N, C-alpha and C positions, 0 to 999 in steps of 0.2 A: 604132430610134433615136427619141428624144424631143427635139423642138425647141420650146423655149419662146421667146416673143418679148416684148419690152418697149418701149413708147414712154413716155418720161418727161419731166418738166420743163416749163419755160415754152414753150408752143407759139405759133407766130405767130398774131396776131389777124387776122380778116378786115378788109378796108377799112372795112366798115360798123361793126364794133366799135371800130376805131381812131377813127372819126369821133365815135362816141357817147362814148368816153372823153375826147376833146378837148372835146366839149360839156360834159361833167361838170366837167372841169378849169376851164372858164370860168364855171362856176356856172349854166349854162343848164338842166341837168337835175339832179334831186336824187339822193342816194345810192341810194334805193330803186329808182328807175327804172334806174340803171346796173346795180345788182345783178341785177335781173330780166333785163336784156339779156345780161349775162355768163352767167347761169345757162342761158338759152336756148341760147347757143352751146356751153356745156359739154355739154349733153345731146346736141347734134348730134355732138360729138366722141366722147362715150361710146358712142353707137350704132354708130359706125364701128369702134371698137377693142374692142368688148365680148368678142371671142373670144380676146384675148391679154391679157398683163399691161399695166397702164397706171397712170399717176398722173393726178391732176387736171391739166388743161392750164394751170392757174394764170394765167388771163387777168387776174386781179385782183392779181397780184404784179408790182411794178415791178422787183424783183430778188430773188434767193433768200434774202437776209437781212432785207430791210426789214420785212415783216409780223412776223416773229419778234422783231425788235428793238423793234417798237412794242408788243408784248403782254407782254414780260418785264421785270419790275422789275430795274434794274441795268444795262440795255442802252439806249443812246440812239443816235441817228443822227448821224454826223459828216458831213463834206463829201463831195461827189461825188468819187470816186476811180477812176482808170483801172485796169482789171484787166490786169496785166502790160503787154505792149506791143500790146494790142489796141485796137479802137475801142469796147470795152465799158466802161461806167462803172457804178458802184454806190455807194450811200451807205454809207460804211464804218461798221460797228458800233463804238461806243465802249463798252467793257465795264468796269464797275467791280466788278460781281459778277453772279451769276446767281441770282435769288431766286425770287419767285413771279410769277404772272400779275397784270398790272394790268388786263387785258381778257380776257374769256372767248373762247377761240379759235373756238368753234363758233357764236357768236351773231352775228346781223346787227347791225353797229354801225359807226359812223364811226371811222376812224383817220386821223391826220395824214399827209400826204405819200404817200398810197397809196389806191387804191380801197378800199371798205369790206370789213370782215370779213363772213362767216367765212373762215378759212384755206382750207378745202376744201369742195367739194360732193361728198360721198361718194356713189358710185353703182356698183352692180354687184358681182358676186362676185370679179372679178379686179382690183378697185381696190387700189392701193398708196398709202400716204402718201409724200410726198416731203419730205425735210429735208436741209439741208447737213450733211455729215460734220463731227464735232467737229474734225477736223484742219484742214479748210479754214476753218471758222467761226473758229477761233482765230487762224490765221495770216493770214487776210484781214481781221482786226479790229485795233483799237488797244486794248491791255489790258495791265495789270500783273499779272493773275491768273496763277497757276501753271497750266501746261497740264493736268496731271493733275487738279487741282481743277476746272478748267473742264470737262474731259471728263466727269467724274462728274456735275457739276451740270447741264450741258446735256442729258445723256442722261436725267436725271430729269425735266426739262421735256419732253423728247420723249416719254417714257413717259406722262406725264400727258396730252399732246395726243392720242396714239394711243388711250389708254384712253377719253378723252372721246368719241372717234369710234368706239370699238369696232373699231379697226383692228389686225390682227395682221401684216399684210404692209407692209413699208416699204422704200423706196429711199433710201439715203444717198448724197449726191453730193459727190465730191471734184473740183472744177475745178482744183485746184492739183497740179502735179507734186510728187512726194515728194522731200524732202531726205534726206540721210544720217541714218540712225537714226530715221526717221519711225515713229510708233507710235500705234495706236488701240486702246484697251481697250474691247471690246464683249462681254466675257465674260458679264456678267449680262444685258445688253440682248439679245444673240443667243439666250439661253435662252428669252426671253419672246416675241420677235418673229421672223418670217421676214425676214431682212435681205439685201437685194441692195445691194452696194457698187459704185458707178460710179467707176472710177479714170480718171486722165488721162495717166498715164505714170510711168516710173521705179518701177514697182510692186515691183521687186526690192529696193528700199530700205525697203519698208514691212513692219513687224512688226504683225500683228493678233492680239490676244488674244480668242479666241472663234471658234466654228465658224459661219460664215455660210451662208445658202442658196446664194448665188452672188456671185462677184466678177467684174465686167465689166472686161476689159482689152483692149489692142491685140492683134491676132492673134499678134504675135511674142512676147507676154509670158505666154501661157497656161501654160507650164511652171512659172512662178513661183507660181501660185495653185492648181494642180490639186489639191493636198492640203489647201488651206485653206478649202474650201467643199464643199457637197454636189455641185455641178456647176459647170463653168466658164461664165463669160459672155464673149462676144466682141463688142467694140464695132466691128463690121465695117462699119456704115453711118456715113458722115461726117455729123455734125450741123452743120457750118459750111462745107461745100463743095457747090456746086451740081451737080457731076458725079454722074450716076446710076451706081449700082453694078450689076454684072452678076450676076444670080442664078445663072447656071450656074457661074460662078467661085466664088461663095459656097458653093453646095451641095457643090462638090468639096472646098473647104477644110474644111468641117465634117464631112465624111463619116466621119472616123475617131472621132467622139465618140458614145458611147451616149446621152448626155444633155447638152444644151447650151442656153444662153440667147443669143439674138441681140438686139442692141440697137444704139444709135447712140452716137457718141463724145462728144457734148455735147448739151445741149438745143437744139432746133431753132429757137429764136426768132431766131437769126442769119440764117436763110434767108427768102427771100420765101415767102409762104403757099402759092403754087402749087407751088413746089419741095418744100416740106415735105410737102404732101399727096401728091406723087408718091413721095417717100421712104417715107412711111407705107404707101402701097400696096405698095411693094416689100417692106417688112417683113412686112406681112400675108400676102404671097404666098410669102415665103421658106420 
């Protein structure tokens, strides 16, 4: 039995880093100093997760759309918007078109309304890029673009980002539940990159064009994706509940799989840092 593990998305900041970001927001420290402090904490994170799959902890992302909205021509930032019925807010992308970069994603530089670039600090052989799925990006934005046109153009932007960083492994995140007839065309994209798709629910309504490396779903949804990817992913750890999972129960639940990916249900920025660290320890031990 082969068990792969993944920690992805925006990870809770330490209190020290939160204070430094607050100082930066008030103009007390410059972009370069904040960037150095963020990178220092990223390296600590990478050292802990180096033996599993992981993404950048994205300490310099205020939400999963904002940096991308700032670097792509045709996308601007709208008002703060509540995500569904949660206490989470994000700056809604306002999309007229998806064109070219107006800023280089891998260069250190100032961007408005967000800590400075680069998008990622790539590190280690198990590093994966993290990007919002075209489905959630489109339906969590304000746009008159046709969905298929957006899907094609945003994946072209994603390819260019990944190629700039020489990244072949990528996590696409869908925080939205799928509606009837939900569709994502990853046919060409999945031929070039090893794609892990993180879903949030209603995956039986999703049609995917393209063979993915893994699709992470709730434990009760595995049957829907077993033939759509190389091996199933199970979002068996809660990313927004402080209750600790029982490893004995988890091991029993996955015992029937020859090859499986274990991960969490959403990125863990919703949790206190001390709880997120304990969850990460469980994932590492599983």
